[in-house]
N, C-alpha and C positions, 0 to 999 in steps of 0.2 A: 478182730475189733469193731470191724463197722455192726457185721450183724449181732455181734454183741450188743451194741450199742440198739438197733433197729431191737433187737426182741423187749429192749429193757423199755421202750418206748411205745411198742407194740401192748405192754403188760399194761405199763400208767392209762394208754387210751382206753383198756378194758375196761379199770377200777371205773374210772370218769364216765364211762358211757355206760355203767348198770349203776352208777350209783345217780346221772341223771334221770335216765328212762322210772328207778324207783322213786327217787323224791318228784316229778313231777307227778308219778302215780296218788302217790302219799297228798301231795297237796289238792288235786285235784277232789281226792275224795274226804279232803279234810273243807273244802271249801263247797264241796254237794252237801258236809254236813250238820253248813253250819247257818243257817236262815238268812241271818242278813248279809251273808257270801254270797249265797247259794240263788237267790233271786237278783243282784246286780249282775252278778260275772257270771252264769251260767246260760244264760239265754240265750240264743240266737235261732235264724231262720224265721220258721213260722210259731216259735214258741217265743219270739223278743217282748220282753214286756217293753221295752225300751221306745222313746220316741224312733222314726224313720225316715224323720227329716235333715239328712246330714248336708254341709252345705255346700253345693255343687261341684263335685269332678275336682276335686282338691287329691285324688289320689293316695291322701294319708291320713291319719289317726287325727279325729276330731273331734271336740264337744260337742254335743247336741244340745240346741234351742230348747227349752222347756219353757215355753207360754206358765204368767203367774199363776193364772189357775190349776194348770196342775201340776205345781211345786209343792210337795208335801212341806208339813208345818215344821221349823226349825227343831231339830233336835238334838239330839246331845254333840260336841264334837266330830268325834268316833263317826255316828252316822254322816253330818256334815260330810269329812273326809270320803268315806267310803263314798257315797254318793258321787262324789266331784271324780273319785278314783272310778268310778261306772261308767259316766259321759264321755271316758276316750275309750272311743268305735270307730272299726272298721265296718267298709259295707260288705255283709255276708257273702256279693259273687267274689270279693279277693279269695275266697277259697281256692279258686285257679293259681293262685300264688303258690302253693304247699305242691301243687306237680311240676311247675316249671320250676322249681327248685329241687327237687327231686329227680329231675330229669336233668339239669344241671351240672347237680353233687354226683351224679352216676357217670355221667359222661368224662367228667374230670378225674372221677380217680378210675375210670376205667383206660383213660387214657395216658394220663401223667402221673399217676398215683400209684394204685394201690399194686401194677405189675409191674413197678419197680420196686416193690418190698419184699413183695412175696411171689412164689410161684404160683398164680392164682389157679388154684384146683379147678377139678373138671364139674365138681360137686357147689362152687363157689358161680363159677359160668354159668349153668343153669339156673342157680336164683337171680342172679342177675341180669338174667336175658325176664326171668318172672317178674322182678322188681321194675328191669323197664315199661315190658310193657303193661304193667299198672299202672304205675307214671302217664305214658300217654293214652291208656285208653282214662285213665281218670282225667286226666288233662281233657280230653276231648268232652267228655259226660258234660264236665263241666262249663265247658264254650255251648256246647250244643243244646244243652239242658238247662241251662241260665236263668234263673227266676228273676223278673220283670220287678221281684219283691225290695223294697229296699232298705229290708229288713238289714239288723249289725249284728257283732257279732264281738264283745269286747277285746280293744287291744293287747290284754297280755294272752287271750283265749289265741289271738294271730300268733306272736312271738311264740309261745310254743308250739305251734304247729310249725313254723320255720323250724325251728332247733329240729323238729322230731325228724323233719323231713331233710333235712341238713346231713343228719347224722346218719340216719337208720344203714345208710350205702356202706357207712364205715363199719357194722356191725355183722352185716354178710361174710366180709371176709379175714376180720381183724381177730378171727380166730384161729387161722389158718387150717384150715380144714381140711382132708381129703373128701378122696368123690365115694357117697357114701353106693351101698348097691341096689338104694330103691327110687333112682331118681327118675323112669321111666311111669310109676306109679304117681308118683308124689306132683309129678308135673302134670299128666292129667287130672289132678283133682285141683289142683292150684285151676284151669285152663276151663275145671267145672265150677266153678266157687266164682270164678270172675267173669263167667255166661253168664249163671244164674246173677249175681249182684250184679252186672251194667241190664238185666230182664227189671229188674225189682227200681232202679233208678231212674227207666223208661218206663216205666207205669207212673211213680210218682212226676216226672213230666206234664204226661198227659193226664193227669189228674188235676194237675196248675192249670193246664190249657184250659182246660174246661170253667174255668173261671171263679170256682169256688174250691172249698179244702174238703176232702173227703175222705173219710178209714181207710185205706189202700185195703185193696181185696189179691192180696199176693198169692201162688199158689201152693205155698207154704202158709195157708188163711190164720194156723194156728199163732204166727208170728208178728209181736207187728213191725218190725225189726229187723227181717230176715238181711237187708242188704247191710247192717250193721255185724249178724254174726258172721256173713263171707267177709268181711273188714277181717274177723281176728284169724278167720280161719285161714285167709290168705298166707300174713304171716307165720301163723305157725306150723304152716307146712313149709314157709321159706326158712327158718327156725331148723327146721330137722333136716332138708338140703343142706343145708350150711355146716352139718353139726361135724365138729373137728374128730380125732379119732380117739375113740374107744368110751364114744359119749353120743346120746341119741338126739342129743339135739345142741345148738350153739347158743349158750345161755345169754350171751348181749343181747342175741337178738330175740331171745325169749324175753328179757325185762322189756325189751319196746313193742313185746305184742301182749306183754301183760297191759301197758302202757295203752296202745289202744282200747286193750278191752276195760280198761276201769274207763278212760275217757268215754266209750261211748256205751258202755250200759251205765253210765250218769244219765247223756242225753237219753236213752233209750226211756229210761225209768222219768222222767220229764216228758217224754213225746205221751208213756201214756197216760199220765195223767193231766197233756194237757188234752188228751181225746175225752175222755174221760169229762171234763170240763164243758169240752164245746158240746160235744157231743150226748152225752151222760155217761153213765156208768152201766150199765145194761147196754149198753154199742160197746163192750170192749171185755163183760165180763166172758173169762173165761180164756182168754189169750194173752197169752206169752210174750216177754218182751223181744228176749234175743235165745234165749234156749231150750228148742221144742221139749214141752211135757213138764218141764222144769222152772223155769223163770222169763 
């Protein structure tokens, strides 16, 4: 009886997680496709179009103060509402919260959750170790390479990121996978992606330290955002590592990978446009955003 209840709960959780990741992907694409939403809610970091003057140190979402000279002329009621919602922003440095949440979620599920619900297979354990390392590495990078910029991100983006990292650990084990026969090769590939992403982040940090923005000169110079490519590849590898019996991938984790890909693709598009506006179209001519030779 208990096993039946657990199976039903797991089946519902699988559906809810997949719906969340797919709905979030669709929402990101929708916001990106609608210019009034795009320019208000998607920009962050160096591409942040909003005032960087956050009221000091409250550590919570706050409305940004804009001087009367900077305020746009009053538009429709809808425009005013969107402008108001867009003012709720948090510091871009809050990105490190994502990785704290990821680590906490993994530790709690490993200690108190998943091990009491299913027999955690070797495949899940390997994927879990990689996810744990990913969280630790990204947290360290976020703290060590933290920019002193006062740039911000929209609060909705922040909440969506927290929800993703809170749930993605569950997506690793929720489909009750069995150990695949390709763990060593996949593990090596994940580690290569992790190492490359670290080197790209380090390079971006050094460019910021030089005091002015520059076009990155990565090892894969044809890509403007290879660190995003690595992020997507890491989750894709994990979805294969955590594949259930008879399947190539863990489809729940694959939908999470899709959400990562959509979010980063939208950001990469904004990054290329920002480079073109700042350095000229010729500066990135022939460069691809994330996919070698294609896009």
